[in-house]
N, C-alpha and C positions, 0 to 999 in steps of 0.2 A: 428214663425219660423220653423213649420214644411215642410212649400215648401223647407226651404235649406235642412233640412235633410230628402225629397224626392229626390231633385238632388244630394246629397250625393251617396244615396244607388242606384239610377238608374244607377251614373257613374259605380258604383261596378257592378252591374250586367251587364251593355252591356258591359264593358271591358273582364269580365268572361266568358258572353257566345259566345265574340268573340275570343276567346282561348287565350285570353293576360294573361302572368303569373301572380297569383296571386297577389305576390309583389309588381307587377307594380300596378296592380290594386287597390290595398289598398292606394299604395301611389298617386296614382291620384285622387281617391275619397276625402282625406283627405286634399289634394293640393284645389281641387274644392271647398269643405266646407270654408277654410281657405279665398280663394280667395274672394268669393263671401261674405262671413260674415266680411271681412277687421281685422282678427284674426289675433293675433300675431303669424309671423312667426314661430320664435324659439319654439311657442308652439307643434310642429310636431316632431321636436330633443327631445323635455324633455320627452313628453309624450312616445315617443318609447323606451328611455332608460329607463324608469319610470317602462316600461312593461317587462322588458329582466333583471330588477336586483331583483328580487323576489328568496331569498336564495334556494327554494324546485325546481328552475329550472337545480340546481346543480343534481340532480338525472337523469335527461333528457338524459347528453350524455351517462354517466353510464349503464343504463340499455339498451339505444341503442347499446354501446360498447360491452357488457356481451352476448345480443341477437345476435349479428354479430359472436361473437367468436363461441358461439354454433351451431350456423348455419353454418358457415365453416367447424366446425369440426365434421361435418357427421353423427349426431346424430340419422338423422330422421330413417332410416335405423332400429335399436335398438327399436324406438318408436314404428314402425309400427309392428315389430314384436310381440312386448309385446301385444299390441292392437289388432292386428290379434290372439292372443293366449285368450285374454279376452273374445273378442265382433266376431269373426269369426264365431262362430255356430250357430250365429242369422241368420233368414233369411232376404238376402242381405245382406249377412254379410261384406261384401268388403266397404260398402256404410258407415255400422257400423263403421267400424274400422277407414276410413275418419276421422269420425266426432270426434270420441275418439283421434286420434293423435292432431289432432288440439289442442282437451284441453291439452294434456300433452304440446305438441310443443309449443302452446300459454304462460304456465306457464313460459317461459324462455326467448321467445322472446320479447314480450310484443307491436309488431306491428303488425296488421293484414296482411299489405302487405308483410313483411319478412317473417311470417307464411306462406301465401300463394305462397310465391318463395318456402321455405323448403319442404312444404308438397307436394305442387301440383307436384314438378317435378318428387317427386316418387309415390303418386297415383292415380292421372290422367292415366296414362300410365299403370298401372296395372289394372283399372276400366276398360279400354279399353279393353285390353288385355284378360280380363274374361267378356266380353260381353257386360257388361254397355254402354246407352248411350254417345257420347262423350260430347254432349252438357248438359246433365244431370251432367257426370262426374265432368264437368268442376264449375258447378254453385253449385252446393254440395259443392265443396271444395272453392268456393271464399264464400259461405253464411258460411260455417263453420270457416272458418279461423276468421271472427269477434269474435270467441270466447276467440281467443288470444288478446283482448284489454278489455274484461272484467274482466278478471282475472288478480292476480297481479305479474308479474307486469304489469302498462299499460301506453303507453305514453299518450293519451288523459285524462288518471286518473291525469297523473301531470302537464297536462296544464291546467286542470280544476281547480284544487288546487289553480296553482301560478295565475289565473285569479282571483277566489271567495276566498283565504285565505282559503278552506275547508282543516281539517287535509287529509293529504293522506296515513296518516296510517292506517286511517277512513274509506276511499275512498277504498284502495286495500282491508280491510275486507270486506266491503259491496258487494264486486264485486265475492268474491268467491261463494255463494251461487247461485246468479243471473248468474253464468257461469255454475254453477250443471244445473241450471234449463234449460239455453238454449239449451247446450246440449241434455238434455233428450228430450226438443221439437222437436228438428232436429233429434235425434234418433224415435222420433212416427211417425214423418212425411216419415223419409224413411222406416220404419216397414209399414206402410200405402203403400206405393208406391209398398216395394217388394211383397206385399199380391196381389196388383192389376196385377201386371208384370210378376209375378212368378219367381222372382228372388229367387236363390238360398243360402243357408249356403256356405262360402270357403272353410269350413275346420271343423270337428270335434271337441270337447272340451276336453281337455287333461291337468289333473293336471303336469303330468311332464314337460309340455310343458310351461305351462303357470309359473310353477319356475323356468324355465330355462330361457326363454327372460326376467322374471322379473331380473333375477341375469346382466345382459347384459344391463338391462334400468336402474338401480337401482340407478346409480353415477350422469347419467342425468336428471333424476326425482329428486335429490337432490335439485339442485338451488330451484325450486318453494320452498320445505322442508324449504330451508335454510331463502331467503327471508319472508315467511310465520311465521316459528318459530319464527326469530328474532325479528317481529314487536309484536306477541303476548305475548312471552316471555318477552316484554320491554328491550331486550338484546341491539338492535341497533336501528337508526331512519333512517327513509329510504332514507337518502341518504347513510347513512353507510352500507345499506343492498343493496344498489348499487354498493357499493365501493367492498363488499364481493363477490355480484355477478361475476365481471368481473376477480377478483383474481379467484376464482372457474372456472369460463371457461376457463380462462387461462390455470391453471395448468391442467385441464380434455383434453383440446385440443392439449396441445403442450406437456407435460409429460405422461400423463397416457394413451391416444391414440394414441397420435403422429400422429394425422392425419393434424395438422398444423404444415407449415412452417415458416419460419421468412417471407419470401415473401409474403404469405399469411397473415400474419398478418399485414403488412404495409397496402396492401388492404383495410383487412377490417378497421383499424385504421381513414383513410383516408376516407373511405366510412362514417364512425360513426361523423366523424367530418365534412363532407358537410351535412349531412340530421341533425346535430344538427344545423348547423349554418341556412339551409333553414326554419327548423323548430322557429329557435329563431328569427329570422328576421319579419316573418309572426307575431309570439306573439306580437314582438313591434309595425310594423305596426297597427294590431287590436287593440292594446292599444289605439294607437292614434283615430284611427278610430271611437272606444268604447267612448271616451273621446268626440268627434266631436258630435257624434249624442247623449251624456248627454247634451250638451251645447245647441241643439237643443230642448231640451225638449222629445224624443222621449220617453227615460223610464218613465216620470211621465203620459206622454200623454198614453202609452200602460196600467198602471196601472190602469189608473181611466178609460179607455175603457173595462176594462176586470171586473171590479169591476161594471162597468154601466150594463152590458150584463148580467152577471152572478152574481147577488147581493144573494149569498147562502154561509152559513156558510160552507162549504166545496171547499175546493180548486180545487179537480179534474177538473172541467170543464175548470177552468183557466188554471191548468196544460195541459190538454189535445192540449186547444189553443196555448200554448206555444209551445210544441213538434210540432206541426202541421207546426208553423214558423221554426221550427227550422228543421225538415225532409225537407221543400220545400227550405231551403237553403241548406241542405246537399246533395241536388242534383245537384249543381253546383258548391257550394266553399267546400276547403279540403287544409288544415286543418278547421275544424268546427267551434271546442269550442273557438279556441281565438279569433274567426271572432266575433259569436256570443252571445257569454256570457258578455263581458262588456257592451250591449245593453238589456239581460234579467236581468243581477243581481238585479239593484236598483228594479223590478219590482216582483222579487222573496223575495227581503229584505220588500217588503210592504204588499206582501199575506201571509210572517210569512212562507214560502216554506222550509222545511228540506232539506239544501243542501246538504248533505251527499246522501238521498234520491233522489232529481234531476242530481243529477252527474251521478249516475246509470244510471238513464234514458234517459241522453244524449249523454253517450257510446253509448248505444242501437239505439239512435236515429243517431249515428257517422255509425254502423252497417249498417244500414239500408238504410242511404246515401250514402255507398259504393258499392251499390249491385241494387240502383235504378236510371234506364235511368233520362237526357239525358246522364251524364259522366258514372256511374257505374264503375269507376275503377277498382273495386274487381274483378268485371265479365271481366272486359276487359284484367286483366291481365291473369286470368283462362283461357280465351277463347285464347290467344297467346300461355301459354304454352301447351293447348291441341289441338293446332292448329284445333278450331272448329270455326265456323262463330259467329260473337258476337251476331246476332239477334236469334240464334236459341237458343242459351246459356241465353239468356233474358226471353226466351219463359219458358224454360224449368227452370227457377228458381222460377216460378210464384207460386209455392205450398210455396216454402222457404221462399218468402218473405210475404205470407199470414201467415205462421207459425209466423216470427217476429212479426206484427203489432199486431196477440196474444198475444206473449210474451210481448210486450212492453205494451197493455193494462193491463192486469195479473199484473205488476209492478206497475202500474199506482194505481190498485185498492188496492192490498195489499203490503203498506210502506213497512210492515214488513219481505218482503223476504231480499230484501237490507239490512234494518236498524237493525234487532235483533243483527246479528254477533259483530260490530260495538259497538252496545249499552252493550253489555255482557261482551267482551273482553279487551275496550279501558276504564273502569271507574280504 
């Protein structure tokens, strides 16, 4: 049956590399499987509907809408001023501010591309005005935007929870410390580059400025506090937190700051509906593809192969191999998690891998895939915002890509970085 799996995967990869939309490539690969195997045709729609019937997926459109409302509400300037007061005094201050803003902004948006669009349009032009190389500015912004999907709320975590059945609340909590560590890793990388290139601080440190800018940013920063606090205290479920986030963003953007009118609200809602529909179609078709590959015994063959190659008590080598496969797939496929997790999940269960820990590893893998050629979606968007040559942006991103590989290895070797907080707070 493995030859059938090879034909199915080959169909998907060839169509994806040829530029065919992912939805069509997924559907075609499942139809190839059914056509060759002689399977029941109704299995395709049944598995598709099953894939999008998970209750936890209700959180997806809610957080997408909340993020869209905050983005359209023009909060980036407030966060930028606050981050400048906090980190602008460091060597290479504006680059550090870039990373810090992505952390703050990502705690409200939940998708890296939306984070990139919101932050990049403000930060990249400012960095170029201050004399930072354009490709470096775009590369840093693209990589730092990945922090947005590592801290709650996170769209990839919602998809991971729907596919694997892992607690979404545990995943949200598990992403907090790794998100802070990733911020620190990128800031250390910036610090090294700033010392090498002689980049100066953007301003001195002043407590009065820090307090003033914090007062302007305190309400936008209330959204991640609302989500995190509600989950930790058991006040709300992730779905309810998403509904609260929408209401909070709506009141803040339309009534408090009055930066969002009815026409813009309609546009935000339409965009959120379109994005949700696109993602759910991919989730459904990916579930059908996972079922097809399971019928072809791919998960069993993968688990047996890993246990044969690495007959050790530690699962670290097996996890590294699975992550390597995911990184390669993530260079081409987007969104990655709903496509690959149905294939990897049986293997993870056979190896008794902590699914919360592996979920954080998969999110970092998604981040790496978004800044790795040949597709490198985040780099493409950042290059377009900064009006820079894509190849120069790819080269400028090399230090940050290497830093993220080191960060991923750190998370693999020390699971407590991601599992301690949910273990403490979810009991």
